[in-house]
C-alpha positions as CSV (number, residue, x, y, z in Angstrom):
1,M,0.0,0.0,0.0
2,T,1.2,3.5,-0.8
3,W,0.0,6.6,1.1
4,L,0.2,9.8,-1.0
5,Y,0.9,13.2,0.5
6,S,1.6,16.5,-1.2
7,F,3.9,19.2,0.0
8,E,3.9,22.8,-1.1
9,D,7.6,22.6,-2.2
10,R,10.8,20.7,-1.5
11,A,11.6,23.0,1.5
12,D,8.4,21.8,3.2
13,L,9.2,18.2,2.4
14,A,12.8,18.7,3.8
15,A,11.3,20.3,7.0
16,A,8.9,17.4,7.5
17,R,11.8,14.9,7.1
18,T,13.9,16.8,9.6
19,G,11.0,16.8,12.1
20,A,10.6,13.1,11.7
21,Q,14.3,12.5,12.2
22,R,14.1,14.5,15.4
23,L,11.5,12.0,16.5
24,G,13.9,9.1,15.6
25,L,11.8,8.1,12.6
26,S,11.9,8.4,8.8
27,L,9.2,10.5,7.2
28,S,7.6,7.5,5.8
29,Q,7.5,5.8,9.2
30,L,5.9,8.9,10.7
31,L,3.3,9.2,8.0
32,C,2.5,5.5,8.1
33,E,2.6,5.1,11.9
34,S,2.1,8.6,13.4
35,H,0.5,7.1,16.5
36,T,3.8,5.2,17.5
37,Q,5.6,8.4,18.5
38,E,2.7,9.4,20.8
39,K,2.9,6.0,22.5
40,K,6.6,6.5,23.2
41,S,6.1,10.0,24.7
42,R,6.2,10.3,28.5
43,Q,4.9,13.8,28.3
44,R,1.3,14.6,29.1
45,K,-0.6,16.9,26.8
46,F,-3.2,19.5,27.7
47,T,-6.7,18.2,26.9
48,Y,-10.3,19.2,27.1
49,E,-10.6,17.6,30.5
50,D,-7.8,19.9,31.8
51,R,-10.0,23.0,31.2
52,E,-12.0,22.3,34.4
53,S,-8.9,22.4,36.6
54,Q,-7.1,25.2,34.9
55,D,-6.0,28.2,36.9
56,L,-5.4,30.8,34.2
57,K,-6.0,34.5,35.0
58,I,-5.6,37.3,32.5
59,Q,-5.6,41.1,32.7
60,I,-5.9,43.4,29.7
61,T,-3.4,46.2,30.2
62,E,-3.7,47.8,26.8
63,C,-6.2,47.3,24.0
64,D,-7.3,49.5,21.1
65,E,-11.0,50.4,20.8
66,F,-11.6,48.3,17.7
67,I,-10.3,45.1,19.3
68,R,-12.0,45.9,22.6
69,R,-15.4,46.3,20.9
70,A,-14.9,43.0,19.0
71,L,-14.0,41.2,22.2
72,E,-16.9,42.7,24.1
73,R,-19.5,41.8,21.4
74,Q,-18.2,38.2,21.1
75,A,-18.0,37.8,24.9
76,A,-21.5,39.1,25.3
77,Y,-22.9,36.8,22.7
78,H,-21.3,33.8,24.5
79,G,-22.5,35.0,27.9
80,E,-19.0,35.6,29.3
81,T,-16.9,38.5,30.4
82,V,-14.1,39.6,28.1
83,E,-11.6,37.9,30.3
84,E,-13.5,34.6,30.4
85,Y,-13.9,34.8,26.6
86,I,-10.2,35.2,26.1
87,I,-9.3,32.4,28.5
88,D,-11.8,30.1,26.8
89,A,-10.3,31.0,23.4
90,A,-6.7,30.5,24.6
91,L,-7.5,27.1,26.2
92,A,-9.3,26.0,23.0
93,A,-6.3,27.0,20.9
94,L,-3.9,25.3,23.4
95,E,-5.9,22.1,23.3
96,S,-5.9,22.1,19.5
97,Y,-2.2,22.7,19.2
98,E,-1.4,20.1,21.8
99,E,-3.5,17.5,19.9
100,T,-1.6,18.0,16.7
101,S,1.9,18.4,18.2
102,F,4.6,15.7,18.3
103,L,6.5,16.0,21.6
104,D,10.1,15.2,22.4
105,P,9.7,12.1,24.7
106,Q,12.4,13.4,27.1
107,T,11.9,17.2,27.2
108,G,8.2,17.6,26.2
109,D,9.2,20.3,23.7
110,V,7.3,20.4,20.4
111,L,9.3,18.8,17.7
112,L,6.8,18.8,14.9
113,D,3.2,19.7,14.2
114,S,1.0,17.4,12.1
115,C,0.1,20.3,9.8
116,E,3.7,20.2,8.7
117,L,3.3,16.7,7.3
118,G,1.9,17.7,4.0
119,R,-1.6,17.2,2.7
120,Y,-3.0,13.7,2.4
121,L,-4.1,13.0,-1.2
122,G,-5.1,9.4,-1.2
123,C,-3.6,5.9,-1.4
124,T,-2.9,3.1,-3.7
125,V,-3.8,-0.4,-2.5
126,D,-2.0,-3.5,-3.7
127,E,-4.3,-6.4,-4.6
128,D,-2.7,-8.6,-1.9
129,A,-2.6,-5.9,0.8
130,S,-2.9,-7.6,4.2
131,D,-4.6,-4.7,6.0
132,P,-6.2,-2.4,3.4
133,P,-7.8,0.9,4.6
134,P,-11.6,1.2,4.5
135,S,-13.2,1.6,1.1
136,N,-14.0,5.2,1.8
137,F,-10.3,6.2,1.6
138,T,-9.6,7.9,-1.7
139,R,-7.7,5.7,-4.1
140,I,-5.5,7.3,-6.7
141,P,-2.6,6.1,-8.8
142,V,0.9,7.2,-7.9
143,P,1.6,10.3,-10.1
144,P,4.7,10.3,-12.3
145,G,7.7,11.9,-10.6
146,A,6.4,11.2,-7.1
147,I,8.9,10.6,-4.4
148,V,8.1,7.2,-2.9
149,E,9.5,6.0,0.4
150,N,8.6,2.6,1.9
151,C,7.5,2.2,5.4
């Protein structure tokens, strides 16, 4: 089976390869088995469940009138104070980034984000594939000139 990904340019491909190497994997291993790195990581990530116990306080020290008005209207719509609205937005962003980040197993530093792994195009499935993906996965032929790495 061949999984097909597209990168904007060779620099993006090189950056993805470098990120995979920092995780101790080849790019093809990371794309084929991205869950394996997470199993190895000893670092805990911020999740939705952590929102209940969070202790984040903010104070707006400076804000122009345009941004203040936008924050006020959105906070009011959501039934929150501006500070509550900002905290909720920050924690939602944090949860999202944590979910897509690959962490260094020792330090917990972000080594790579899954958005840096190209865009999934589809796959080709060999007739004798032992574990083919579900039929709803897009099947496409390998385009001419594609860089193919084996897992």
